[in-house]
TORDRENLUM-61862 format. One record per residue: residue number from 1; residue in one letter; y, z, x of N, C-alpha, C, O in turn. Coordinates in steps of 0.001 Angstrom, whole numbers, plus 500000, padded with zeros to 6 digits. Example, Ala and Ser with C-alpha at 12.3 -4.5 7.8 and 13.67 -1.06 7.14 Angstrom:
BEGIN
MARMAR,num,residu,n_north,n_up,n_east,ca_north,ca_up,ca_east,c_north,c_up,c_east,o_north,o_up,o_east
MARMAR,1,a,494310,507800,513190,495500,507800,512300,496700,507800,513200,496681,508465,514236
MARMAR,2,s,497750,507080,512850,498940,507140,513670,500030,507870,512900,501138,508039,513409
***
This chain:
BEGIN
MARMAR,num,residu,n_north,n_up,n_east,ca_north,ca_up,ca_east,c_north,c_up,c_east,o_north,o_up,o_east
MARMAR,1,m,116378,356766,198941,116148,357815,198181,115509,357607,196905,114365,357909,196569
MARMAR,2,l,116514,356989,196183,116036,356783,194644,115215,355240,194640,114551,354837,193685
MARMAR,3,k,115395,354588,195757,114352,353290,195884,113021,353631,195882,112155,352902,195396
MARMAR,4,q,112768,354876,196485,111423,355282,196830,110675,355286,195364,109487,354969,195406
MARMAR,5,l,111149,355563,194250,110560,356166,193181,109940,354756,192387,110668,353786,192179
MARMAR,6,t,108588,354791,192004,107923,353802,191572,108524,353426,190214,109570,353994,189902
MARMAR,7,v,107899,352395,189236,108401,351942,188145,107615,353044,187080,108025,353172,185927
MARMAR,8,n,106673,353669,187497,106402,354790,186668,106861,356031,186511,106827,356765,185524
MARMAR,9,q,107377,356225,187788,107898,357680,188271,109565,357480,187427,110034,358526,186978
MARMAR,10,k,110227,356452,187274,111187,355959,186874,111410,356149,185387,112412,356618,184848
MARMAR,11,r,110116,355628,184725,109938,355798,183006,109692,357191,182965,110277,357763,182045
MARMAR,12,v,109041,357852,183649,108781,359354,183277,109974,359941,183457,110219,360771,182581
MARMAR,13,l,110992,359783,184459,112243,360539,184759,113199,360180,183460,113950,361017,182959
MARMAR,14,l,113090,359016,183049,114105,358606,181706,113798,359256,180578,114555,359764,179751
MARMAR,15,g,112266,359186,180618,111588,359837,179347,112037,361569,179044,112447,362105,178014
MARMAR,16,v,111796,362055,180231,112318,363674,180064,113614,363582,180041,114141,364364,179249
MARMAR,17,a,114368,362857,180667,115838,362803,180478,116141,362906,179170,116900,363739,178676
MARMAR,18,q,115496,361986,178563,116086,361922,177197,115284,362808,175964,115137,362535,174773
MARMAR,19,g,114886,363842,176669,114375,365216,176011,113117,365031,175495,112646,365747,174612
MARMAR,20,r,112380,363823,176157,110724,363986,175401,109915,364970,176036,110076,365310,177208
MARMAR,21,t,109115,365393,175334,108041,366368,176058,107371,365567,176718,107288,364358,176500
MARMAR,22,y,106701,366340,177803,105676,365575,178720,104475,364972,177786,103935,363917,178119
MARMAR,23,n,104064,365692,176577,103091,365049,175771,103424,363582,175288,102710,362592,175442
MARMAR,24,k,104664,363649,174668,105277,362439,174238,105612,361139,175154,105487,359939,174910
MARMAR,25,v,106087,361831,176306,106087,360539,177690,104880,360079,177841,104665,358900,178124
MARMAR,26,a,104014,360906,177679,102471,360528,178201,101882,359503,177065,101174,358535,177344
MARMAR,27,n,102223,359811,175945,101686,358985,174932,102533,357567,174814,102012,356485,174543
MARMAR,28,d,103877,357773,175061,104616,356683,174978,104124,355652,176191,104132,354425,176097
MARMAR,29,l,103728,356360,177263,103505,355463,178625,101946,355104,178345,101604,354055,178890
MARMAR,30,k,101043,355693,177684,099789,355350,178000,099207,356043,178911,098352,355441,179559
MARMAR,31,i,099440,357343,179218,099053,358215,180560,098632,359495,179993,098763,359748,178796
MARMAR,32,k,098101,360344,180884,098008,361560,180591,099141,362593,180842,099916,362459,181789
MARMAR,33,p,099203,363458,180107,100207,364628,180226,100176,365083,181725,101208,365293,182363
MARMAR,34,r,098866,365226,182256,098797,365559,183773,099390,364540,184730,099900,364840,185810
MARMAR,35,t,099299,363503,184320,099945,362439,185188,101502,362173,184913,102112,361347,185592
MARMAR,36,v,101987,362748,184110,103216,362919,183563,103726,363989,184634,104555,363660,185483
MARMAR,37,r,103223,365227,184567,103447,366312,185309,103542,365844,186842,104525,366148,187518
MARMAR,38,e,102575,365160,187312,102358,364906,188881,103418,363945,189011,103938,363916,190126
MARMAR,39,h,103893,363107,188099,105110,361960,188457,106302,363168,188350,107236,362866,189093
MARMAR,40,c,106466,364072,187847,107656,365059,187886,107917,365364,189141,108937,365045,189752
MARMAR,41,r,106542,366302,189762,106515,366969,190765,107068,365873,192041,107876,366087,192945
MARMAR,42,i,106445,364891,191776,106724,363868,192985,108210,363304,193008,108801,363094,194067
MARMAR,43,v,108750,363082,191791,110041,362699,191712,110961,363981,192081,112048,363852,192644
MARMAR,44,i,110433,365182,191722,111256,366492,192397,111447,366347,193633,112566,366436,194137
MARMAR,45,d,110106,366043,194456,110271,366062,196265,110826,365004,196695,111291,365124,197829
MARMAR,46,k,111006,363560,195992,111542,362450,196516,113016,362604,196508,113749,362098,197358
MARMAR,47,l,113524,363518,195246,115005,363701,195165,115395,364872,195708,116507,365311,195418
MARMAR,48,n,114690,365454,196437,114965,366657,197141,115605,367678,196276,116574,368323,196679
MARMAR,49,a,114889,367905,194643,115724,368463,193746,114799,369752,193795,113718,369699,194381
MARMAR,50,q,115279,371020,193111,114833,372025,192888,113694,372265,191797,112694,372981,191846
MARMAR,51,n,114137,371504,190890,113668,371221,189365,113942,370093,188986,114673,369337,189625
MARMAR,52,m,113205,369709,187502,113151,368581,186781,114827,368195,186457,115263,367055,186617
MARMAR,53,e,115661,369340,185983,116868,369286,185620,117873,368631,186828,118713,367750,186641
MARMAR,54,e,117635,369137,187804,118300,368653,188999,118069,367242,189358,119108,366640,189631
MARMAR,55,a,116936,366527,189433,116325,365711,189700,117036,364629,188747,117528,363604,189219
MARMAR,56,i,117060,364956,187236,117657,364007,186296,119284,364079,186804,119958,363091,186513
MARMAR,57,h,119794,364913,187365,121083,365039,187476,121353,363860,188432,122001,362839,188202
MARMAR,58,v,120641,364272,189677,120640,363156,190785,120492,362031,190701,121157,361265,191399
MARMAR,59,a,119533,361578,189780,119560,360122,189109,120542,359509,188416,120946,358367,188637
MARMAR,60,f,121013,360397,187410,121945,360119,186744,123350,359699,187406,124009,358687,187169
MARMAR,61,c,123613,360677,188242,124822,360603,189211,124692,359193,190148,125696,358546,190442
MARMAR,62,a,123575,358872,190502,123232,357590,191113,123080,356671,190695,122835,355725,191443
MARMAR,63,g,123158,356458,189084,123265,355250,188248,121696,354823,188025,121368,353692,187666
MARMAR,64,v,120984,355648,188231,119475,355255,187810,119159,355152,186530,118585,354196,186010
MARMAR,65,l,119627,356396,185867,119682,356601,184350,120800,356340,183696,121845,356924,183981
MARMAR,66,d,120714,355364,182667,121598,354942,181861,121245,355206,180313,120923,354339,179500
MARMAR,67,t,121369,356527,180087,120644,356864,178925,121906,356826,177914,121747,357070,176718
***
């Protein structure tokens, strides 16, 4: 499940987990905010989560996020 996440999806997930706004994450990764939102949607789907908060929780519990 977590292995399916791309490097950019993991980077977006980490940025959002650290409390950054989508605009800040986009700026940091040099991508568009729309792309950040799309990565978030895909992460939520891949982790079978209801929202980004749950996706962050799943990733943290699995040891993917070491914030």
